[in-house]
C-alpha positions in Angstrom: 18.6 20.9 -14.9 18.7 18.1 -17.4 16.4 18.5 -20.6 15.5 15.7 -23.1 13.4 16.7 -26.1 11.6 13.8 -27.9 10.6 15.1 -31.3 9.2 14.4 -34.7 6.9 11.8 -33.4 4.1 10.8 -36.0 1.8 10.9 -33.0 1.6 11.4 -29.3 -1.2 9.8 -27.3 -1.4 12.0 -24.3 -4.0 9.8 -22.3 -5.6 13.0 -20.9 -9.3 13.3 -20.2 -9.8 15.0 -23.5 -8.2 11.8 -25.4 -5.6 14.2 -26.9 -3.6 13.0 -29.8 -0.9 15.3 -31.2 0.4 14.6 -34.8 3.9 15.7 -35.3 4.2 15.9 -31.7 7.0 16.5 -29.3 7.7 16.1 -25.5 10.2 18.0 -23.3 11.5 16.2 -20.2 13.0 18.1 -17.2 14.5 16.5 -14.2 12.4 13.3 -14.6 9.1 15.3 -15.2 7.1 16.0 -18.5 7.5 19.9 -18.7 5.6 20.5 -22.2 3.9 18.5 -24.8 2.6 19.8 -28.0 2.9 19.9 -31.8 6.5 20.2 -33.0 6.4 23.8 -34.0 5.4 24.9 -30.3 8.6 23.2 -28.8 11.1 24.3 -31.8 13.2 26.4 -29.4 14.3 23.4 -27.8 15.9 22.0 -30.6 19.0 24.1 -29.8 18.6 24.3 -26.1 17.6 20.7 -24.7 20.5 18.7 -23.4 19.5 15.6 -25.4 17.6 15.5 -28.7 15.7 12.2 -29.4 14.1 11.8 -32.8 10.9 9.8 -33.0 10.4 9.7 -36.9 8.0 7.0 -37.8 7.2 6.3 -34.2 4.0 6.5 -31.9 4.5 7.8 -28.3 2.5 6.8 -25.4 2.6 6.8 -21.5 4.6 3.8 -20.3 2.7 0.6 -19.9 1.8 -0.4 -16.4 1.7 -4.0 -15.2 -0.6 -4.4 -12.3 0.0 -8.2 -11.6 2.9 -10.4 -11.9 4.8 -13.4 -9.9 8.3 -12.7 -11.3 9.6 -15.8 -9.6 7.6 -18.0 -12.1 9.8 -16.7 -15.1 11.8 -19.7 -14.6 9.2 -22.2 -14.6 7.7 -21.5 -18.1 6.2 -24.3 -20.2 6.7 -26.9 -17.5 5.0 -30.0 -19.3 3.1 -31.3 -16.4 1.6 -27.9 -15.9 0.7 -27.0 -19.6 -2.8 -28.4 -19.7 -3.8 -28.3 -16.1 -6.4 -26.2 -14.2 -5.4 -23.7 -11.6 -5.3 -26.0 -8.6 -3.6 -28.8 -10.3 -1.3 -26.5 -12.1 -0.2 -24.9 -8.7 0.3 -28.6 -7.1 2.5 -29.3 -10.2 4.8 -26.2 -9.5 5.0 -25.8 -6.0 7.7 -28.5 -5.6 9.9 -26.8 -8.1 9.5 -23.2 -6.4 10.3 -24.8 -3.1 13.8 -25.3 -4.3 14.4 -21.7 -5.1 17.6 -20.0 -3.6 18.3 -16.1 -3.7 19.8 -16.6 -7.0 16.7 -17.8 -8.5 14.6 -15.2 -6.9 17.0 -12.4 -8.4 17.6 -13.9 -11.9 13.9 -14.5 -12.3 12.9 -11.1 -11.4 15.6 -9.6 -13.6 14.5 -11.7 -16.6 10.8 -10.9 -16.3 11.4 -7.2 -15.8 13.8 -7.1 -18.8 11.2 -8.7 -20.9 8.5 -6.3 -19.6 11.1 -3.2 -20.2 11.7 -4.3 -23.9 8.0 -4.5 -24.5 7.4 -0.9 -23.3 6.6 -1.4 -19.7 7.7 1.3 -17.2 6.0 0.4 -14.0 5.5 -3.0 -12.7 4.0 -4.9 -9.5 5.2 -8.1 -8.2 3.3 -10.5 -6.0 5.9 -12.6 -4.3 4.0 -14.9 -2.1 6.8 -17.3 -1.0 10.1 -16.5 0.9 12.7 -19.0 0.6 15.2 -16.5 2.4 14.4 -13.4 4.5 16.0 -11.2 1.8 13.9 -12.8 -1.1 11.9 -9.4 -1.3 15.2 -7.2 -1.1 16.6 -9.4 -4.1 13.5 -8.8 -6.5 14.1 -4.9 -5.5 17.6 -5.2 -6.7 16.7 -6.7 -9.8 14.4 -4.0 -10.6 16.9 -1.6 -9.9 19.3 -3.2 -12.4 16.5 -2.8 -15.1 15.6 0.8 -14.0 11.8 0.2 -13.9 9.3 1.8 -11.5 8.6 -1.0 -9.1 5.7 -1.8 -6.7 6.6 -5.2 -5.0 4.3 -6.9 -2.6 5.3 -8.8 0.5 3.2 -11.8 -0.1 2.5 -14.6 2.1 1.0 -18.1 2.6 0.1 -19.6 6.0 -2.1 -22.4 5.5 -0.5 -25.6 4.3 -1.8 -28.8 3.0 -2.1 -30.4 6.6 -4.4 -27.5 7.5 -6.7 -27.9 4.6 -4.9 -25.2 2.3 -3.3 -25.8 -1.2 0.6 -25.3 -0.6 2.8 -28.0 1.0 3.6 -27.1 4.6 7.2 -26.5 3.6 6.2 -23.2 1.8 4.1 -21.7 4.3 5.1 -19.2 7.0 4.0 -18.4 10.6 1.6 -15.6 10.8 3.2 -13.6 13.3 6.4 -13.8 11.5 4.7 -12.8 8.5 3.2 -9.7 10.0 6.4 -8.7 11.6 8.3 -8.9 8.1 5.7 -6.9 6.6 6.4 -4.1 8.9 10.0 -4.5 8.2 9.6 -4.6 4.4 7.4 -1.3 4.5 9.8 0.6 7.0 12.9 -0.4 4.8 11.7 0.0 1.2 8.2 1.9 0.9 8.4 5.4 -0.3 5.0 7.3 -0.5 6.3 10.5 -2.1 5.4 11.6 -5.6 7.7 10.2 -8.0 8.7 7.4 -5.9 10.6 4.5 -7.8 9.6 2.1 -5.1 6.4 1.4 -3.1 5.6 -1.8 -1.2 2.1 -3.3 -0.8 0.9 -6.2 1.5 -0.5 -9.3 -0.4 -1.6 -12.6 1.3 -1.7 -14.9 -1.4 -5.2 -16.1 -1.7 -8.2 -17.3 0.2 -7.2 -20.7 -0.1 -3.5 -20.3 1.3 -4.0 -17.9 4.2 -6.4 -17.7 7.2 -9.0 -15.2 7.7 -7.2 -13.9 10.8 -4.1 -13.1 8.5 -6.3 -11.5 5.7 -7.9 -9.4 8.5 -4.7 -8.4 10.4 -2.9 -7.5 7.1 -5.5 -5.1 6.2 -5.4 -3.5 9.4 -1.5 -3.2 9.1 -1.7 -2.0 5.7 -4.1 0.9 6.6 -2.0 1.9 9.6 1.1 2.2 7.5 -0.7 3.7 4.5 0.1 1.1 1.9 -2.0 -0.8 -0.6 -3.2 -4.3 -0.2 -3.3 -7.0 -3.1 -4.4 -10.7 -3.4 -6.1 -13.2 -5.8 -10.0 -13.5 -6.0 -12.7 -15.2 -7.9 -10.1 -16.7 -10.4 -12.3 -19.6 -11.7 -15.0 -21.9 -10.7 -12.8 -23.9 -8.3 -12.0 -20.6 -6.6 -15.6 -20.1 -6.1 -16.4 -23.4 -4.9 -13.9 -23.3 -2.4 -15.1 -20.1 -1.0 -18.8 -21.3 -0.7 -17.6 -24.6 1.0 -14.9 -23.0 3.4 -16.5 -19.6 4.1 -20.2 -19.9 3.3 -20.1 -17.0 1.1 -18.9 -15.8 -2.3 -15.6 -14.1 -2.7 -16.9 -10.5 -2.9 -18.6 -11.2 0.5 -15.5 -12.7 1.9 -13.4 -9.7 0.9 -15.8 -7.2 2.4 -16.1 -8.9 5.6 -12.4 -8.9 6.0 -11.8 -5.3 5.1 -10.5 -6.1 1.6 -12.5 -3.5 -0.3 -11.5 0.1 -1.0 -9.6 2.4 -3.2 -6.5 1.0 -1.4 -7.2 -2.6 -2.7 -6.8 -4.2 -5.8 -7.4 -8.0 -6.8 -6.2 -10.1 -9.3 -8.4 -11.8 -11.8 -12.0 -11.4 -10.6 -12.9 -13.8 -13.7 -16.1 -15.1 -11.9 -17.4 -11.7 -10.2 -21.2 -11.6 -10.2 -23.2 -8.6 -10.6 -23.6 -7.8 -6.6 -19.8 -8.2 -6.5 -19.4 -5.7 -9.5 -21.6 -3.4 -7.8 -19.6 -3.8 -4.5 -16.3 -3.1 -6.2 -17.6 0.0 -8.0 -19.2 1.4 -4.9 -16.3 1.0 -2.9 -13.5 1.8 -5.7 -11.8 -1.6 -5.5 -9.3 -2.4 -8.2 -9.0 -5.2 -10.4 -5.9 -6.5 -12.4 -7.3 -8.1 -15.4 -4.9 -11.0 -16.8 -6.5 -12.1 -20.0 -3.8 -14.4 -21.4 -3.3 -16.0 -18.1 -7.1 -16.6 -17.8 -7.0 -18.2 -21.1 -4.0 -20.2 -20.6 -5.6 -21.8 -17.3 -9.0 -21.9 -18.8 -10.6 -19.8 -16.0 -13.1 -18.0 -18.2 -13.6 -14.4 -19.6 -13.7 -11.8 -16.9 -16.8 -9.4 -17.0 -14.4 -6.4 -17.8 -17.1 -4.7 -20.1 -19.5 -4.8 -17.1 -16.9 -3.7 -14.6 -16.0 -0.7 -16.7 -19.5 0.4 -17.2 -20.3 0.0 -13.5 -17.1 2.2 -12.7 -14.7 -0.5 -11.3 -11.0 0.8 -11.7 -9.1 -1.9 -13.9 -5.6 -2.2 -15.0 -3.9 -5.1 -16.9 -1.5 -7.7 -15.6 0.6 -10.3 -17.4 0.5 -12.8 -14.3 3.1 -14.9 -13.6 5.1 -16.5 -16.5 4.2 -20.1 -15.5 0.5 -19.2 -16.4 1.2 -17.0 -19.3 4.7 -18.0 -20.5 4.9 -14.3 -21.9 5.4 -10.8 -20.3 4.1 -8.4 -23.2 1.9 -5.9 -21.9 0.6 -5.1 -25.6 -0.5 -8.7 -26.1 -2.5 -8.3 -22.9 -4.2 -5.2 -24.2 -5.0 -6.8 -27.5 -6.4 -10.0 -25.7 -8.3 -8.0 -23.3 -10.1 -6.2 -26.2 -10.6 -9.5 -28.3 -12.3 -11.4 -25.4 -14.5 -8.5 -24.6 -15.6 -8.5 -28.2 -16.1 -12.3 -28.1 -18.2 -12.1 -25.0 -20.3 -8.7 -25.8 -19.7 -7.7 -29.5 -17.2 -6.0 -31.6 -18.1 -2.6 -30.1 -17.5 -3.8 -26.6 -13.8 -2.4 -26.3 -11.9 -0.3 -28.6 -8.3 -0.6 -29.3 -7.9 2.9 -27.4 -9.9 1.6 -24.5 -7.6 -1.4 -24.3 -4.6 0.9 -24.5 -6.0 3.3 -21.8 -6.2 0.1 -19.5 -2.7 -0.9 -20.2 -1.5 2.8 -19.4 -3.5 5.1 -17.3 -5.9 2.5 -15.9 -3.2 0.7 -14.4 -1.3 3.8 -12.9 -4.5 5.2 -11.4 -5.6 1.9 -9.8 -2.0 1.8 -8.1 -2.6 5.2 -6.7 -0.3 6.8 -8.9 -1.7 10.0 -9.9 1.7 11.4 -10.7 2.1 8.7 -13.8 0.0 7.3 -16.4 -0.4 10.2 -18.8 1.9 12.6 -20.7 0.4 15.8 -19.3 2.8 18.4 -18.0 3.8 17.8 -14.4 3.5 14.1 -14.7 6.5 11.8 -14.2 8.2 11.3 -17.5 7.5 7.5 -18.1 6.9 7.0 -21.6 7.5 4.6 -24.6 8.4 5.2 -28.0 7.0 2.7 -30.4 8.7 2.1 -33.8 5.8 1.8 -36.4 7.9 1.5 -39.5 8.0 -2.4 -39.4 6.0 -4.9 -41.3 3.8 -5.3 -38.4 2.2 -2.0 -39.1 2.7 -1.4 -42.6 -0.7 -0.5 -44.2 -2.3 0.8 -41.0 -4.4 3.7 -41.4 -4.5 4.5 -37.5 -1.1 4.0 -35.9 -2.4 4.3 -32.4 -5.2 1.7 -33.0 -2.3 -0.4 -34.8 -0.6 -0.8 -31.5 -3.2 -3.0 -30.3 -5.0 -4.3 -33.5 -1.8 -5.2 -35.4 1.0 -7.8 -34.2 2.7 -6.2 -31.4 5.7 -4.1 -31.9 8.8 -3.8 -29.7 9.6 -0.5 -28.0 12.3 1.6 -29.6 13.0 3.7 -26.5 11.6 3.6 -22.9 11.8 6.3 -20.4 11.3 6.0 -16.7 11.4 9.2 -14.6 13.2 10.6 -17.6 15.8 8.2 -17.7 16.4 5.9 -20.8 15.9 2.2 -19.8 15.7 1.1 -23.4 17.4 2.6 -26.1 17.0 1.4 -29.8 15.4 -1.7 -28.6 18.3 -2.5 -26.3 18.3 -2.5 -22.4 20.4 0.5 -21.2 21.7 -0.9 -17.9 24.9 -2.8 -16.9 23.5 -6.2 -17.9 22.4 -6.8 -21.6 19.8 -9.4 -22.7 22.8 -12.1 -23.1 23.9 -11.6 -19.6 20.3 -12.1 -18.2 19.6 -15.1 -20.2 22.7 -16.8 -19.2 22.0 -15.9 -15.6 18.5 -17.3 -15.9 19.7 -20.4 -17.7 22.1 -21.4 -15.1 19.3 -21.2 -12.4 17.0 -23.2 -14.6 19.7 -25.9 -15.1 20.1 -26.0 -11.4 16.3 -26.2 -10.8 16.1 -29.2 -13.3 18.7 -31.1 -11.4 
C-alpha cells in the first residue's frame, strides 16, 4: 500500500453532484485511488502515516483536465504560413502535403510534444484522432509517446478512404483500402484496448469525416466498434462547408447522416458540431451522443460559435478539446474552458455559462462523455487524477474567488499533476525520463526534416 497526502490546499473543488468545495482541504491517495477527501483537520492523522506528504499552500486542487479531441501529429505544423488565414477545406489542402511526408519519428515526436504541453497545463487524460497512418506502427508510436509522459490515453484508430480522385478531400496517397482499415482496427483493439476500471489505455475507432470516408466504412466501423465494445469518434457539422457537402453528397444534414449510419448513442462522440440545428441537438440529447467542443479551433478557422448553451440545456454530453495544434496552435485546456465560457456569453448573454460550468466541462464533463465513470471527480473511490494549481502568481493576485479565477483570469500553469496517483508533473516540471528540452529538441529535428 502506497499513500500520498496532499494537504493545506486553499480549496479543493471535488466536482461532485453537490458542487462540494473544501477550504483548507486535503486529499488522501492510496494505490492510485482517492481514499478520502475533506477538511485538513479530518485527515490530520495521515500527516505522520502517509508515505508522501505534498503541501498545497496557496493552491487550488481540481480533478485533472480531460482533452476530448486532438490530432497530436499536427503539433509539428503550427503556424504554417499558407494555412494561417484559410477556412477548413483550404486549410486541410495546404497541410495534407506536409503530413504525407511523416515518418514514425514525426508521429512519436509530435505526440510526445503535444502530450507534454497538455500535462504541463493540468491535463490528465487525452484522446487523439490519428486519421492517417504513414506506417503500420503509427498508432503504437503515439501510445509509446503517451506512456513516456504518463498521461491517461484514449487514442483512436482513425482512417481516410476517399481520396481526391473519388471526390474526397485528401490526396489519394494518404488514403487506405477499407478492408485493410477494418482489419487494422481489429488488431488495434485486440492489442491495446483495456476495458477495465482504472485503465490507462483505451482505444476508439474514428473515421476522419464524412468527406474523407465512405458511408460503407462509417457503417462497418460502427458495427465493429459495438461488437468489440469500444467507442466511436469522428468530425461532424464543423462549418458551413461541412453542411453544404453533406446536403450535396448525402441529401441530408449531418445529424441525419450520422443517425442513418448508426453514429448516435452514448458510445459516440463527435468533434465540433458547430452547426447543429435544433432537431440535431434534440437527437443528440435523446440518444446520449457526445460532443467535443473545441472553441479556440472554431475561432481560428472561422467556423462559428457552437450552440453549447442550447446543447447543455437539452442534456447533450459535452467535453472540451484543444483540437489539433495546426488549427489551434496551443494545447492548454484552461484556455479552452475560458474561450468556451466567453463565446457562450457573446452568443447568449453574460449568464449563459459560469466559470465553474466551464471548469466542469473541462474535467467531469469530458471524463463522463468518454465513458470514464472512474475519473472526473475527487470523490472517494475515483482514480486519483488531479491537478494542483498554484494561485500565488500575478495572474490571480487580487482574485476573490480562486476557483473562478482559474477560468476568468489569465491561465496559470499546474504546480503538480497526478495520474492514477503518480506524479507526472512536479513543481511545474515533467517527471519522466525526457525533460522539456529533450522533447523540444526532438521535435525541432523532425520539423527541420519536414521543412527540407
